[in-house]
N, CA, C and O atoms as CSV, one atom per row, in Angstrom:
chain,resi,resn,atom,element,x,y,z
A,1,MET,N,N,4.227,16.315,5.900
A,1,MET,CA,C,2.982,16.052,4.975
A,1,MET,C,C,2.650,14.533,5.164
A,1,MET,O,O,3.505,13.647,5.195
A,2,PRO,N,N,1.376,14.354,5.280
A,2,PRO,CA,C,1.053,12.794,5.535
A,2,PRO,C,C,1.420,12.139,4.185
A,2,PRO,O,O,1.625,12.714,3.116
A,3,VAL,N,N,1.463,10.676,4.484
A,3,VAL,CA,C,1.956,9.846,3.533
A,3,VAL,C,C,0.718,8.681,3.343
A,3,VAL,O,O,0.086,8.391,4.359
A,4,MET,N,N,0.457,8.187,2.398
A,4,MET,CA,C,-0.579,7.135,2.122
A,4,MET,C,C,0.122,5.982,1.520
A,4,MET,O,O,0.962,6.160,0.638
A,5,ALA,N,N,-0.203,4.744,1.981
A,5,ALA,CA,C,0.284,3.560,1.141
A,5,ALA,C,C,-0.731,2.731,0.479
A,5,ALA,O,O,-1.888,2.687,0.896
A,6,LEU,N,N,-0.295,2.027,-0.614
A,6,LEU,CA,C,-1.214,1.262,-1.209
A,6,LEU,C,C,-0.799,-0.181,-1.520
A,6,LEU,O,O,0.256,-0.220,-2.153
A,7,ASP,N,N,-1.325,-1.350,-1.257
A,7,ASP,CA,C,-1.135,-2.729,-1.737
A,7,ASP,C,C,-2.137,-2.907,-2.945
A,7,ASP,O,O,-3.359,-3.034,-2.865
A,8,VAL,N,N,-1.490,-2.892,-3.885
A,8,VAL,CA,C,-2.417,-3.150,-5.078
A,8,VAL,C,C,-2.538,-4.521,-5.453
A,8,VAL,O,O,-1.550,-5.232,-5.634
A,9,GLY,N,N,-3.682,-4.906,-5.572
A,9,GLY,CA,C,-3.891,-6.397,-5.910
A,9,GLY,C,C,-4.895,-6.563,-7.178
A,9,GLY,O,O,-5.543,-5.619,-7.632
A,10,THR,N,N,-4.929,-7.573,-7.566
A,10,THR,CA,C,-5.975,-7.720,-8.953
A,10,THR,C,C,-7.269,-7.395,-8.508
A,10,THR,O,O,-7.988,-6.730,-9.254
A,11,LYS,N,N,-7.752,-7.831,-7.203
A,11,LYS,CA,C,-9.162,-7.620,-6.782
A,11,LYS,C,C,-9.398,-6.485,-5.845
A,11,LYS,O,O,-10.337,-5.690,-5.900
A,12,ARG,N,N,-8.375,-6.511,-4.934
A,12,ARG,CA,C,-8.638,-5.238,-3.949
A,12,ARG,C,C,-7.215,-4.420,-3.769
A,12,ARG,O,O,-6.128,-4.961,-3.970
A,13,ILE,N,N,-7.342,-3.266,-3.429
A,13,ILE,CA,C,-6.406,-2.340,-2.925
A,13,ILE,C,C,-6.470,-1.972,-1.566
A,13,ILE,O,O,-7.351,-1.219,-1.150
A,14,GLY,N,N,-5.490,-2.511,-0.763
A,14,GLY,CA,C,-5.246,-1.968,0.458
A,14,GLY,C,C,-5.008,-0.738,0.518
A,14,GLY,O,O,-4.610,-0.155,-0.491
A,15,VAL,N,N,-5.217,-0.003,1.831
A,15,VAL,CA,C,-4.898,1.353,1.921
A,15,VAL,C,C,-4.435,1.570,3.524
A,15,VAL,O,O,-4.984,1.042,4.492
A,16,ALA,N,N,-3.531,2.287,3.548
A,16,ALA,CA,C,-3.041,2.659,4.819
A,16,ALA,C,C,-2.514,4.127,4.906
A,16,ALA,O,O,-2.029,4.643,3.899
A,17,VAL,N,N,-2.595,4.801,6.064
A,17,VAL,CA,C,-1.996,6.143,6.204
A,17,VAL,C,C,-0.987,6.206,7.358
A,17,VAL,O,O,-0.894,5.354,8.242
A,18,ALA,N,N,-0.162,7.433,7.234
A,18,ALA,CA,C,0.897,7.441,8.170
A,18,ALA,C,C,0.091,8.339,9.366
A,18,ALA,O,O,-0.802,9.077,8.949
A,19,ASP,N,N,0.326,8.323,10.693
A,19,ASP,CA,C,-0.133,8.999,11.689
A,19,ASP,C,C,0.575,10.626,11.411
A,19,ASP,O,O,1.507,10.729,10.614
A,20,PRO,N,N,0.167,11.543,11.962
A,20,PRO,CA,C,0.480,12.972,11.584
A,20,PRO,C,C,2.119,13.079,11.936
A,20,PRO,O,O,2.847,13.778,11.230
A,21,SER,N,N,2.565,12.436,12.921
A,21,SER,CA,C,4.077,12.452,13.198
A,21,SER,C,C,4.918,11.692,12.208
A,21,SER,O,O,6.137,11.854,12.268
A,22,GLY,N,N,4.395,10.859,11.275
A,22,GLY,CA,C,5.262,9.707,10.397
A,22,GLY,C,C,5.588,8.767,11.265
A,22,GLY,O,O,6.510,8.109,10.783
A,23,SER,N,N,5.232,8.320,12.482
A,23,SER,CA,C,6.005,7.384,13.201
A,23,SER,C,C,5.146,6.078,12.782
A,23,SER,O,O,5.847,5.112,12.479
A,24,PHE,N,N,4.117,5.934,12.732
A,24,PHE,CA,C,3.424,4.552,12.490
A,24,PHE,C,C,2.354,4.665,11.372
A,24,PHE,O,O,1.900,5.758,11.031
A,25,ALA,N,N,1.940,3.393,10.771
A,25,ALA,CA,C,0.983,3.270,9.920
A,25,ALA,C,C,-0.255,2.958,10.335
A,25,ALA,O,O,-0.353,2.066,11.178
A,26,LEU,N,N,-1.361,3.567,9.878
A,26,LEU,CA,C,-2.675,3.100,10.194
A,26,LEU,C,C,-3.400,2.583,9.088
A,26,LEU,O,O,-3.681,3.278,8.112
A,27,PRO,N,N,-3.797,1.063,9.239
A,27,PRO,CA,C,-4.476,0.534,8.128
A,27,PRO,C,C,-5.974,0.928,7.921
A,27,PRO,O,O,-6.749,0.517,8.785
A,28,ILE,N,N,-6.470,1.643,6.931
A,28,ILE,CA,C,-7.870,2.298,6.877
A,28,ILE,C,C,-8.859,1.452,6.225
A,28,ILE,O,O,-9.735,0.914,6.901
A,29,LEU,N,N,-8.780,1.274,4.829
A,29,LEU,CA,C,-9.554,0.481,4.220
A,29,LEU,C,C,-9.045,-0.348,2.991
A,29,LEU,O,O,-7.927,-0.277,2.479
A,30,VAL,N,N,-10.085,-1.144,2.625
A,30,VAL,CA,C,-9.697,-2.016,1.506
A,30,VAL,C,C,-10.761,-1.553,0.262
A,30,VAL,O,O,-11.961,-1.399,0.485
A,31,LEU,N,N,-10.185,-1.365,-1.007
A,31,LEU,CA,C,-11.043,-0.923,-2.053
A,31,LEU,C,C,-11.156,-1.998,-2.790
A,31,LEU,O,O,-10.134,-2.647,-3.011
A,32,GLU,N,N,-12.388,-2.417,-3.321
A,32,GLU,CA,C,-12.729,-3.458,-4.364
A,32,GLU,C,C,-12.284,-2.836,-5.467
A,32,GLU,O,O,-12.517,-1.635,-5.596
A,33,ARG,N,N,-11.632,-3.479,-6.360
A,33,ARG,CA,C,-11.203,-2.927,-7.815
A,33,ARG,C,C,-12.544,-2.867,-8.415
A,33,ARG,O,O,-13.442,-3.648,-8.102
A,34,ALA,N,N,-12.664,-1.927,-9.281
A,34,ALA,CA,C,-13.810,-1.834,-10.324
A,34,ALA,C,C,-13.053,-1.701,-11.685
A,34,ALA,O,O,-13.085,-2.754,-12.321
A,35,ASN,N,N,-12.487,-0.844,-12.200
A,35,ASN,CA,C,-11.674,-0.537,-13.395
A,35,ASN,C,C,-10.613,0.302,-13.107
A,35,ASN,O,O,-10.528,0.822,-11.994
A,36,LEU,N,N,-9.765,0.506,-14.006
A,36,LEU,CA,C,-8.591,1.325,-13.738
A,36,LEU,C,C,-8.909,2.814,-13.411
A,36,LEU,O,O,-8.388,3.313,-12.413
A,37,GLN,N,N,-9.673,3.490,-14.138
A,37,GLN,CA,C,-10.204,4.920,-13.954
A,37,GLN,C,C,-10.603,5.025,-12.856
A,37,GLN,O,O,-10.081,5.856,-12.112
A,38,ALA,N,N,-11.686,4.186,-12.400
A,38,ALA,CA,C,-12.209,4.343,-11.076
A,38,ALA,C,C,-11.358,4.096,-9.959
A,38,ALA,O,O,-11.356,4.777,-8.934
A,39,ASP,N,N,-10.601,3.061,-10.191
A,39,ASP,CA,C,-9.653,2.786,-9.086
A,39,ASP,C,C,-8.821,3.975,-8.798
A,39,ASP,O,O,-8.690,4.355,-7.635
A,40,LEU,N,N,-8.200,4.640,-9.874
A,40,LEU,CA,C,-7.334,5.807,-9.951
A,40,LEU,C,C,-8.135,7.127,-9.217
A,40,LEU,O,O,-7.617,7.932,-8.442
A,41,GLN,N,N,-9.439,7.113,-9.651
A,41,GLN,CA,C,-10.198,8.314,-9.139
A,41,GLN,C,C,-10.246,8.144,-7.693
A,41,GLN,O,O,-9.988,9.102,-6.964
A,42,ARG,N,N,-10.542,7.053,-7.238
A,42,ARG,CA,C,-10.853,6.654,-5.718
A,42,ARG,C,C,-9.572,7.035,-4.818
A,42,ARG,O,O,-9.633,7.585,-3.719
A,43,ILE,N,N,-8.384,6.632,-5.502
A,43,ILE,CA,C,-7.196,6.820,-4.944
A,43,ILE,C,C,-6.824,8.137,-4.735
A,43,ILE,O,O,-6.371,8.477,-3.642
A,44,VAL,N,N,-6.961,8.924,-5.655
A,44,VAL,CA,C,-6.693,10.534,-5.709
A,44,VAL,C,C,-7.761,11.066,-4.760
A,44,VAL,O,O,-7.377,11.835,-3.879
A,45,GLU,N,N,-8.994,10.766,-4.827
A,45,GLU,CA,C,-9.720,11.301,-3.745
A,45,GLU,C,C,-9.364,10.930,-2.203
A,45,GLU,O,O,-9.449,11.784,-1.321
A,46,LEU,N,N,-9.023,9.801,-1.985
A,46,LEU,CA,C,-8.598,9.443,-0.615
A,46,LEU,C,C,-7.358,10.119,-0.242
A,46,LEU,O,O,-7.125,10.457,0.919
A,47,ALA,N,N,-6.488,10.338,-1.308
A,47,ALA,CA,C,-5.257,11.157,-0.928
A,47,ALA,C,C,-5.634,12.477,-0.586
A,47,ALA,O,O,-5.162,12.951,0.447
A,48,LYS,N,N,-6.492,13.222,-1.356
A,48,LYS,CA,C,-6.980,14.553,-0.913
A,48,LYS,C,C,-7.723,14.354,0.449
A,48,LYS,O,O,-7.325,15.014,1.409
A,49,GLU,N,N,-8.617,13.622,0.580
A,49,GLU,CA,C,-9.268,13.353,2.075
A,49,GLU,C,C,-8.248,13.323,3.020
A,49,GLU,O,O,-8.322,14.115,3.960
A,50,TYR,N,N,-7.202,12.467,2.934
A,50,TYR,CA,C,-6.233,12.354,4.055
A,50,TYR,C,C,-4.946,13.413,3.803
A,50,TYR,O,O,-3.832,13.326,4.321
A,51,ASP,N,N,-5.307,14.191,3.083
A,51,ASP,CA,C,-4.160,15.299,2.657
A,51,ASP,C,C,-2.928,14.627,2.350
A,51,ASP,O,O,-1.903,15.147,2.791
A,52,ALA,N,N,-2.835,13.616,1.708
A,52,ALA,CA,C,-1.476,12.874,1.608
A,52,ALA,C,C,-0.505,13.468,0.386
A,52,ALA,O,O,-0.736,13.318,-0.814
A,53,GLY,N,N,0.342,13.997,0.813
A,53,GLY,CA,C,1.245,14.561,-0.296
A,53,GLY,C,C,2.173,13.803,-0.975
A,53,GLY,O,O,2.916,14.287,-1.829
A,54,GLU,N,N,2.177,12.427,-0.586
A,54,GLU,CA,C,3.076,11.456,-1.227
A,54,GLU,C,C,2.342,9.869,-0.997
A,54,GLU,O,O,1.775,9.495,0.030
A,55,LEU,N,N,2.487,9.276,-1.945
A,55,LEU,CA,C,1.928,7.916,-1.918
A,55,LEU,C,C,3.251,6.638,-2.058
A,55,LEU,O,O,4.327,6.725,-2.650
A,56,VAL,N,N,2.796,5.727,-1.436
A,56,VAL,CA,C,3.938,4.608,-1.280
A,56,VAL,C,C,3.056,3.292,-1.781
A,56,VAL,O,O,2.072,2.796,-1.231
A,57,VAL,N,N,3.715,2.897,-2.981
A,57,VAL,CA,C,2.968,1.773,-3.449
A,57,VAL,C,C,3.984,0.585,-3.397
A,57,VAL,O,O,5.195,0.722,-3.567
A,58,GLY,N,N,3.306,-0.676,-3.125
A,58,GLY,CA,C,4.081,-1.801,-2.874
A,58,GLY,C,C,4.561,-2.409,-4.379
A,58,GLY,O,O,3.811,-2.399,-5.355
A,59,ASP,N,N,5.711,-2.851,-4.393
A,59,ASP,CA,C,6.401,-3.334,-5.505
A,59,ASP,C,C,6.431,-4.800,-5.543
A,59,ASP,O,O,7.265,-5.258,-4.762
A,60,PRO,N,N,5.814,-5.627,-6.174
A,60,PRO,CA,C,5.702,-7.033,-6.052
A,60,PRO,C,C,7.031,-7.693,-6.685
A,60,PRO,O,O,6.929,-8.410,-7.681
A,61,ILE,N,N,8.134,-7.466,-6.155
A,61,ILE,CA,C,9.450,-8.300,-6.644
A,61,ILE,C,C,9.403,-9.657,-6.173
A,61,ILE,O,O,9.058,-10.016,-5.047
A,62,ARG,N,N,9.812,-10.446,-7.216
A,62,ARG,CA,C,9.937,-11.996,-6.917
A,62,ARG,C,C,10.886,-12.137,-5.869
A,62,ARG,O,O,11.794,-11.329,-5.673
A,63,LEU,N,N,10.636,-13.394,-5.040
A,63,LEU,CA,C,11.700,-13.788,-3.975
A,63,LEU,C,C,13.053,-13.811,-4.437
A,63,LEU,O,O,14.017,-13.806,-3.672
A,64,SER,N,N,13.133,-13.837,-5.721
A,64,SER,CA,C,14.586,-14.103,-6.591
A,64,SER,C,C,15.379,-12.679,-6.519
A,64,SER,O,O,16.598,-12.509,-6.510
A,65,GLY,N,N,14.116,-11.495,-6.461
A,65,GLY,CA,C,14.671,-10.315,-6.639
A,65,GLY,C,C,14.491,-9.880,-8.038
A,65,GLY,O,O,14.915,-8.771,-8.364
A,66,GLU,N,N,13.892,-10.658,-8.913
A,66,GLU,CA,C,13.639,-10.299,-10.390
A,66,GLU,C,C,12.154,-9.508,-10.401
A,66,GLU,O,O,11.350,-9.576,-9.471
A,67,ARG,N,N,11.990,-8.889,-11.406
A,67,ARG,CA,C,10.727,-8.207,-11.643
A,67,ARG,C,C,10.079,-9.154,-12.549
A,67,ARG,O,O,10.658,-9.419,-13.602
A,68,GLY,N,N,8.746,-9.800,-12.233
A,68,GLY,CA,C,7.925,-10.524,-13.019
A,68,GLY,C,C,6.721,-9.821,-13.520
A,68,GLY,O,O,6.686,-8.591,-13.547
A,69,LEU,N,N,5.727,-10.562,-13.919
A,69,LEU,CA,C,4.547,-9.939,-14.624
A,69,LEU,C,C,3.806,-9.153,-13.525
A,69,LEU,O,O,3.221,-8.137,-13.899
A,70,ALA,N,N,3.758,-9.434,-12.414
A,70,ALA,CA,C,2.965,-8.653,-11.521
A,70,ALA,C,C,3.739,-7.360,-11.022
A,70,ALA,O,O,3.140,-6.537,-10.330
A,71,ALA,N,N,4.932,-7.200,-11.335
A,71,ALA,CA,C,5.726,-6.046,-11.117
A,71,ALA,C,C,5.590,-5.087,-12.310
A,71,ALA,O,O,5.550,-3.873,-12.113
A,72,GLU,N,N,5.528,-5.533,-13.361
A,72,GLU,CA,C,5.115,-5.004,-14.808
A,72,GLU,C,C,3.934,-4.346,-14.546
A,72,GLU,O,O,3.916,-3.124,-14.686
A,73,GLN,N,N,2.898,-4.960,-14.174
A,73,GLN,CA,C,1.195,-4.612,-14.048
A,73,GLN,C,C,1.447,-3.317,-13.155
A,73,GLN,O,O,1.052,-2.207,-13.512
A,74,ILE,N,N,2.038,-3.512,-12.136
A,74,ILE,CA,C,2.230,-2.452,-11.024
A,74,ILE,C,C,3.056,-1.039,-11.643
A,74,ILE,O,O,2.778,0.129,-11.373
A,75,ASP,N,N,4.075,-1.504,-12.490
A,75,ASP,CA,C,4.526,-0.365,-13.261
A,75,ASP,C,C,3.542,0.469,-14.067
A,75,ASP,O,O,3.562,1.699,-14.034
A,76,ARG,N,N,2.710,-0.215,-14.767
A,76,ARG,CA,C,1.777,0.500,-15.639
A,76,ARG,C,C,0.835,1.181,-14.775
A,76,ARG,O,O,0.514,2.315,-15.132
A,77,PHE,N,N,0.255,0.654,-13.558
A,77,PHE,CA,C,-0.604,1.051,-12.767
A,77,PHE,C,C,0.095,2.485,-12.173
A,77,PHE,O,O,-0.623,3.483,-12.127
A,78,VAL,N,N,1.255,2.555,-11.800
A,78,VAL,CA,C,1.955,3.604,-11.070
A,78,VAL,C,C,2.090,4.745,-12.091
A,78,VAL,O,O,2.051,5.935,-11.777
A,79,GLU,N,N,2.275,4.209,-13.526
A,79,GLU,CA,C,2.297,5.332,-14.728
A,79,GLU,C,C,1.043,6.009,-14.840
A,79,GLU,O,O,1.001,7.234,-14.953
A,80,HIS,N,N,-0.082,5.226,-14.814
A,80,HIS,CA,C,-1.391,5.804,-14.780
A,80,HIS,C,C,-1.771,6.791,-13.550
A,80,HIS,O,O,-2.430,7.830,-13.601
A,81,LEU,N,N,-1.213,6.217,-12.519
A,81,LEU,CA,C,-1.621,7.073,-11.259
A,81,LEU,C,C,-0.800,8.284,-11.444
A,81,LEU,O,O,-1.342,9.355,-11.171
A,82,GLN,N,N,0.379,8.290,-11.849
A,82,GLN,CA,C,1.226,9.513,-11.712
A,82,GLN,C,C,0.517,10.521,-12.626
A,82,GLN,O,O,0.616,11.709,-12.321
A,83,LYS,N,N,-0.212,10.163,-13.755
A,83,LYS,CA,C,-1.078,11.245,-14.437
A,83,LYS,C,C,-1.952,11.810,-13.642
A,83,LYS,O,O,-1.965,13.039,-13.707
A,84,LYS,N,N,-2.691,11.317,-12.908
A,84,LYS,CA,C,-3.705,11.712,-12.073
A,84,LYS,C,C,-3.404,12.442,-10.806
A,84,LYS,O,O,-4.176,13.303,-10.384
A,85,TYR,N,N,-2.206,12.090,-10.137
A,85,TYR,CA,C,-1.912,12.509,-8.823
A,85,TYR,C,C,-0.807,13.223,-8.965
A,85,TYR,O,O,0.099,12.850,-9.710
A,86,ALA,N,N,-0.750,14.428,-8.207
A,86,ALA,CA,C,0.181,15.387,-8.468
A,86,ALA,C,C,1.354,15.248,-7.357
A,86,ALA,O,O,2.368,15.938,-7.456
A,87,GLY,N,N,1.197,14.449,-6.436
A,87,GLY,CA,C,2.269,14.165,-5.336
A,87,GLY,C,C,3.449,13.204,-5.885
A,87,GLY,O,O,3.427,12.598,-6.956
A,88,ARG,N,N,4.348,13.194,-5.048
A,88,ARG,CA,C,5.347,12.162,-5.232
A,88,ARG,C,C,5.050,10.554,-5.043
A,88,ARG,O,O,4.436,10.256,-4.018
A,89,ILE,N,N,5.396,9.577,-5.862
A,89,ILE,CA,C,5.061,8.140,-5.522
A,89,ILE,C,C,6.227,7.644,-5.442
A,89,ILE,O,O,7.158,7.936,-6.192
A,90,HIS,N,N,6.272,6.732,-4.382
A,90,HIS,CA,C,7.539,6.020,-3.942
A,90,HIS,C,C,6.965,4.374,-4.251
A,90,HIS,O,O,5.787,4.019,-4.204
A,91,ARG,N,N,8.012,3.617,-4.534
A,91,ARG,CA,C,7.750,2.240,-4.636
A,91,ARG,C,C,8.728,1.779,-3.386
A,91,ARG,O,O,9.774,2.274,-2.964
A,92,VAL,N,N,7.972,0.647,-2.971
A,92,VAL,CA,C,8.698,-0.145,-1.576
A,92,VAL,C,C,8.435,-1.657,-2.073
A,92,VAL,O,O,7.375,-2.031,-2.575
A,93,ASP,N,N,9.510,-2.425,-1.863
A,93,ASP,CA,C,9.646,-3.858,-2.026
A,93,ASP,C,C,8.479,-4.383,-1.041
A,93,ASP,O,O,8.495,-4.086,0.154
A,94,GLU,N,N,7.488,-5.164,-1.601
A,94,GLU,CA,C,6.564,-5.593,-0.808
A,94,GLU,C,C,6.578,-7.110,-0.559
A,94,GLU,O,O,5.581,-7.742,-0.209
A,95,ARG,N,N,7.725,-7.606,-0.758
A,95,ARG,CA,C,7.803,-9.160,-0.564
A,95,ARG,C,C,7.613,-9.629,0.786
A,95,ARG,O,O,8.350,-9.204,1.675
A,96,LEU,N,N,6.621,-10.533,1.053
A,96,LEU,CA,C,6.202,-11.161,2.246
A,96,LEU,C,C,5.391,-10.266,2.885
A,96,LEU,O,O,5.011,-10.772,3.941
A,97,THR,N,N,4.947,-9.156,2.726
A,97,THR,CA,C,4.106,-8.287,3.461
A,97,THR,C,C,2.696,-8.994,3.695
A,97,THR,O,O,2.117,-8.843,4.771
A,98,THR,N,N,2.209,-9.689,2.778
A,98,THR,CA,C,0.914,-10.299,2.747
A,98,THR,C,C,0.975,-11.259,3.852
A,98,THR,O,O,0.107,-11.292,4.724
A,99,ALA,N,N,2.194,-12.197,3.823
A,99,ALA,CA,C,2.454,-13.241,4.676
A,99,ALA,C,C,2.614,-12.795,5.976
A,99,ALA,O,O,1.978,-13.426,6.820
A,100,GLN,N,N,3.362,-11.783,6.398
A,100,GLN,CA,C,3.574,-11.326,7.492
A,100,GLN,C,C,2.128,-10.657,8.189
A,100,GLN,O,O,1.901,-10.726,9.397
A,101,ALA,N,N,1.319,-10.085,7.321
A,101,ALA,CA,C,0.010,-9.656,7.821
A,101,ALA,C,C,-0.744,-10.852,8.148
A,101,ALA,O,O,-1.316,-10.865,9.238
A,102,GLN,N,N,-0.840,-11.855,7.385
A,102,GLN,CA,C,-1.400,-13.403,7.749
A,102,GLN,C,C,-1.018,-13.812,8.972
A,102,GLN,O,O,-1.819,-14.257,9.794
A,103,ARG,N,N,0.214,-13.693,9.177
A,103,ARG,CA,C,0.835,-14.551,10.659
A,103,ARG,C,C,0.271,-13.484,11.698
A,103,ARG,O,O,-0.395,-13.954,12.620
A,104,ALA,N,N,0.462,-12.046,11.662
A,104,ALA,CA,C,-0.187,-11.253,12.665
A,104,ALA,C,C,-1.518,-11.516,12.852
A,104,ALA,O,O,-1.918,-11.707,14.000
A,105,LEU,N,N,-2.249,-11.558,11.955
A,105,LEU,CA,C,-3.831,-12.007,12.171
A,105,LEU,C,C,-4.242,-13.302,12.744
A,105,LEU,O,O,-5.258,-13.521,13.404
A,106,LEU,N,N,-3.255,-14.183,12.378
A,106,LEU,CA,C,-3.428,-15.689,12.729
A,106,LEU,C,C,-3.097,-15.580,14.393
A,106,LEU,O,O,-3.861,-16.078,15.219
A,107,ALA,N,N,-1.938,-14.911,14.744
A,107,ALA,CA,C,-1.510,-14.707,16.105
A,107,ALA,C,C,-2.402,-14.210,16.946
A,107,ALA,O,O,-2.550,-14.630,18.093
A,108,ALA,N,N,-3.206,-13.068,16.311
A,108,ALA,CA,C,-4.378,-12.575,17.045
A,108,ALA,C,C,-5.618,-13.202,16.973
A,108,ALA,O,O,-6.664,-12.606,17.227
A,109,ASP,N,N,-5.559,-14.395,16.633
A,109,ASP,CA,C,-6.862,-15.354,16.464
A,109,ASP,C,C,-8.013,-14.642,15.936
A,109,ASP,O,O,-9.118,-14.687,16.477
A,110,VAL,N,N,-7.716,-13.878,14.708
A,110,VAL,CA,C,-8.692,-13.405,13.864
A,110,VAL,C,C,-9.353,-14.385,13.065
A,110,VAL,O,O,-8.663,-15.095,12.334
A,111,SER,N,N,-10.553,-14.521,13.099
A,111,SER,CA,C,-11.390,-15.525,12.149
A,111,SER,C,C,-11.023,-15.340,10.546
A,111,SER,O,O,-10.725,-14.283,9.989
A,112,ARG,N,N,-11.114,-16.514,10.020
A,112,ARG,CA,C,-10.792,-16.538,8.481
A,112,ARG,C,C,-11.485,-15.530,7.819
A,112,ARG,O,O,-10.883,-14.795,7.036
A,113,ALA,N,N,-12.807,-15.387,8.058
A,113,ALA,CA,C,-13.699,-14.285,7.357
A,113,ALA,C,C,-13.362,-12.697,7.676
A,113,ALA,O,O,-13.565,-11.745,6.922
A,114,LYS,N,N,-12.848,-12.680,8.868
A,114,LYS,CA,C,-12.357,-11.335,9.116
A,114,LYS,C,C,-11.008,-11.224,8.548
A,114,LYS,O,O,-10.672,-10.139,8.074
A,115,ARG,N,N,-10.216,-12.191,8.539
A,115,ARG,CA,C,-8.733,-11.935,7.852
A,115,ARG,C,C,-9.085,-11.343,6.397
A,115,ARG,O,O,-8.651,-10.301,5.905
A,116,LYS,N,N,-9.873,-12.158,5.900
A,116,LYS,CA,C,-9.916,-11.659,4.346
A,116,LYS,C,C,-10.433,-10.305,4.101
A,116,LYS,O,O,-10.289,-9.770,3.002
A,117,THR,N,N,-11.060,-9.701,5.134
A,117,THR,CA,C,-11.565,-8.373,4.772
A,117,THR,C,C,-10.662,-7.412,5.064
A,117,THR,O,O,-10.824,-6.291,4.582
A,118,VAL,N,N,-9.479,-7.709,5.963
A,118,VAL,CA,C,-8.627,-6.682,6.478
A,118,VAL,C,C,-7.179,-6.970,6.102
A,118,VAL,O,O,-6.289,-6.169,6.390
A,119,ILE,N,N,-6.943,-8.093,5.469
A,119,ILE,CA,C,-5.356,-8.585,5.005
A,119,ILE,C,C,-4.871,-7.402,4.220
A,119,ILE,O,O,-3.801,-6.894,4.557
A,120,ASP,N,N,-5.484,-6.956,3.299
A,120,ASP,CA,C,-4.940,-6.128,2.427
A,120,ASP,C,C,-4.488,-4.553,2.773
A,120,ASP,O,O,-3.641,-3.870,2.197
A,121,LYS,N,N,-5.304,-4.226,3.861
A,121,LYS,CA,C,-4.960,-2.900,4.552
A,121,LYS,C,C,-3.787,-3.268,5.315
A,121,LYS,O,O,-2.777,-2.567,5.249
A,122,MET,N,N,-3.835,-4.334,6.054
A,122,MET,CA,C,-2.512,-4.716,7.020
A,122,MET,C,C,-1.259,-4.609,6.178
A,122,MET,O,O,-0.221,-4.065,6.554
A,123,ALA,N,N,-1.477,-5.238,4.883
A,123,ALA,CA,C,-0.131,-5.348,4.120
A,123,ALA,C,C,0.178,-3.898,3.704
A,123,ALA,O,O,1.342,-3.513,3.812
A,124,ALA,N,N,-0.811,-3.026,3.217
A,124,ALA,CA,C,-0.568,-1.808,2.999
A,124,ALA,C,C,0.179,-0.986,4.347
A,124,ALA,O,O,1.143,-0.226,4.255
A,125,ALA,N,N,-0.528,-1.351,5.569
A,125,ALA,CA,C,0.381,-0.821,6.729
A,125,ALA,C,C,1.803,-1.146,6.763
A,125,ALA,O,O,2.631,-0.243,6.880
A,126,LEU,N,N,2.168,-2.448,6.664
A,126,LEU,CA,C,3.445,-2.971,6.537
A,126,LEU,C,C,4.383,-2.370,5.613
A,126,LEU,O,O,5.512,-1.997,5.931
A,127,ILE,N,N,3.798,-2.276,4.285
A,127,ILE,CA,C,4.463,-1.434,3.190
A,127,ILE,C,C,4.825,-0.024,3.757
A,127,ILE,O,O,5.976,0.402,3.672
A,128,LEU,N,N,3.927,0.612,4.272
A,128,LEU,CA,C,4.077,1.897,4.760
A,128,LEU,C,C,5.163,2.012,5.918
A,128,LEU,O,O,5.990,2.915,6.036
A,129,GLU,N,N,5.001,0.991,6.685
A,129,GLU,CA,C,5.915,1.135,7.903
A,129,GLU,C,C,7.331,1.005,7.372
A,129,GLU,O,O,8.249,1.662,7.862
A,130,THR,N,N,7.491,0.225,6.448
A,130,THR,CA,C,8.951,-0.137,5.837
A,130,THR,C,C,9.455,1.129,5.258
A,130,THR,O,O,10.635,1.438,5.422
A,131,PHE,N,N,8.507,2.003,4.483
A,131,PHE,CA,C,8.862,3.266,3.840
A,131,PHE,C,C,9.377,4.086,4.979
A,131,PHE,O,O,10.504,4.582,4.964
A,132,LEU,N,N,8.452,4.233,6.061
A,132,LEU,CA,C,8.552,5.047,7.302
A,132,LEU,C,C,10.089,4.945,7.986
A,132,LEU,O,O,10.851,5.902,8.122
A,133,ALA,N,N,10.331,3.698,8.342
A,133,ALA,CA,C,11.567,3.386,8.985
A,133,ALA,C,C,12.679,3.790,7.992
A,133,ALA,O,O,13.601,4.487,8.417
A,134,ARG,N,N,12.659,3.402,6.701
A,134,ARG,CA,C,13.746,3.879,5.903
A,134,ARG,C,C,13.960,5.407,5.896
A,134,ARG,O,O,15.067,5.943,5.946
A,135,ARG,N,N,12.847,6.009,5.834
A,135,ARG,CA,C,12.859,7.496,5.824
A,135,ARG,C,C,13.577,7.921,7.153
A,135,ARG,O,O,14.493,8.743,7.128
A,136,ARG,N,N,13.141,7.347,8.299
A,136,ARG,CA,C,13.920,7.699,9.578
A,136,ARG,C,C,15.213,7.492,9.567
A,136,ARG,O,O,16.034,8.269,10.053
A,137,LEU,N,N,15.511,6.278,8.930
A,137,LEU,CA,C,17.055,6.037,9.107
A,137,LEU,C,C,17.985,7.080,8.110
A,137,LEU,O,O,19.104,7.477,8.433
A,138,SER,N,N,17.351,7.407,6.943
A,138,SER,CA,C,17.918,8.244,6.094
A,138,SER,C,C,18.183,9.784,6.620
A,138,SER,O,O,19.021,10.523,6.103
A,139,THR,N,N,17.392,10.129,7.659
A,139,THR,CA,C,17.260,11.523,8.200
A,139,THR,C,C,18.228,11.338,9.484
A,139,THR,O,O,18.689,12.362,9.988
A,140,GLU,N,N,18.526,10.195,9.984
A,140,GLU,CA,C,19.368,10.266,11.201
A,140,GLU,C,C,20.890,10.493,10.916
A,140,GLU,O,O,21.689,10.569,11.850
């Protein structure tokens, strides 16, 4: 069953989906945040569109390993999402995914303006790749 990942920020939500074999993540789009209900509705619609039976949400744990304000906000977001989405929702530590995406885009010589439009979906793809790799290891 396909898996979709979300990198939830205060202004944007990056979205990525796994290929049909579950081998790699494909960054697909960035949603501009509107309000909670509209954001949740759009995510549910995308999950249906991509036939995603599972969602993976980045968990913004501090570098120290502690849960801070951002993690608490994501906890509440996931609680609301679970009420609208019937599938399973997984949480994945997203520490440094945005920094990784930034480095990859800089290495590819992507312009600053273009980086701003794709960074969030690239971070979502990294979150999803982490999840897929852990899933593969647990089934081996």
